[in-house]
C-alpha positions in Angstrom: 0.0 0.0 0.0 1.3 3.4 -0.9 2.5 5.7 1.9 1.5 9.3 2.3 2.8 12.1 4.5 0.3 13.5 7.0 1.2 17.0 8.5 -0.6 18.9 11.2 0.0 21.7 13.6 -0.6 21.8 17.3 0.4 23.8 20.4 4.1 23.2 21.2 3.4 22.4 24.9 0.7 19.8 23.9 3.2 18.2 21.4 5.9 18.0 24.1 3.5 16.4 26.6 2.1 14.0 23.9 5.6 12.9 23.0 6.4 12.2 26.7 3.2 10.1 27.2 3.8 8.2 24.0 7.4 7.5 25.2 5.9 6.0 28.4 4.0 3.6 26.2 7.2 2.8 24.1 5.7 4.5 21.1 6.6 7.4 18.8 4.0 10.1 18.2 3.7 8.9 14.6 3.1 5.3 15.7 0.4 6.5 18.2 -1.4 8.5 15.4 -1.3 5.5 13.1 -2.7 3.2 15.8 -5.4 5.9 16.4 -6.3 6.1 12.7 -6.4 2.3 12.4 -8.8 2.0 15.4 -11.1 4.8 14.1 -11.4 3.0 10.7 -11.8 -0.5 12.3 -14.3 0.6 15.0 -15.9 3.4 13.1 -15.8 5.6 16.3 -13.3 7.7 18.2 -11.7 5.2 20.6 -10.1 7.0 23.5 -9.0 4.4 26.1 -5.2 4.5 26.5 -4.3 5.9 29.8 -1.1 6.9 31.7 -0.8 7.7 35.3 -1.6 11.5 35.5 1.4 13.5 36.5 -0.6 15.3 39.2 -1.6 12.0 40.8 2.0 10.9 40.9 3.0 14.3 42.5 0.2 14.0 45.0 1.3 10.4 45.9 4.8 11.6 46.3 3.8 14.5 48.6 1.6 12.1 50.6 4.4 9.7 51.1 6.8 12.5 52.1 4.2 13.8 54.6 3.8 10.3 56.1 7.5 10.0 56.4 7.8 13.4 58.1 5.0 12.4 60.5 6.7 9.1 61.3 10.0 10.9 62.1 8.2 13.3 64.3 6.2 10.6 66.2 9.4 8.6 66.8 11.3 11.8 67.9 14.0 11.3 65.2 14.3 14.9 64.0 17.8 15.2 65.5 19.3 12.2 63.6 22.5 12.9 61.6 23.6 10.9 58.6 25.5 8.4 60.7 22.5 7.8 62.8 20.3 7.3 59.8 22.7 4.8 58.2 22.9 2.9 61.5 19.1 2.7 61.7 19.0 1.4 58.1 21.7 -1.2 59.0 19.8 -2.4 62.0 16.5 -2.6 60.0 18.2 -4.7 57.3 19.6 -7.1 59.9 16.2 -7.4 61.5 14.5 -8.0 58.2 17.0 -10.6 57.1 16.2 -12.9 60.1 
């Protein structure tokens, strides 16, 4: 089947974000558009079902984990620990977990 070139314009920020999401799927933007076109022709509808974890959800989860860690440090009165203390705590935890 003959190949044709398809050209379109879009907002630069949208293109950057689209490329990043496609990369998460292991696809190029061109491959994603081809898959989209094939699905539209095959299903005769606009099939929007591919999802990636939203960036904001990931950020919120990270903030939540950090807040939980800070709360744990506060509850265990560990605010004054230095790097040597932290490393010793990690070492003891690993020994305890290996048993």
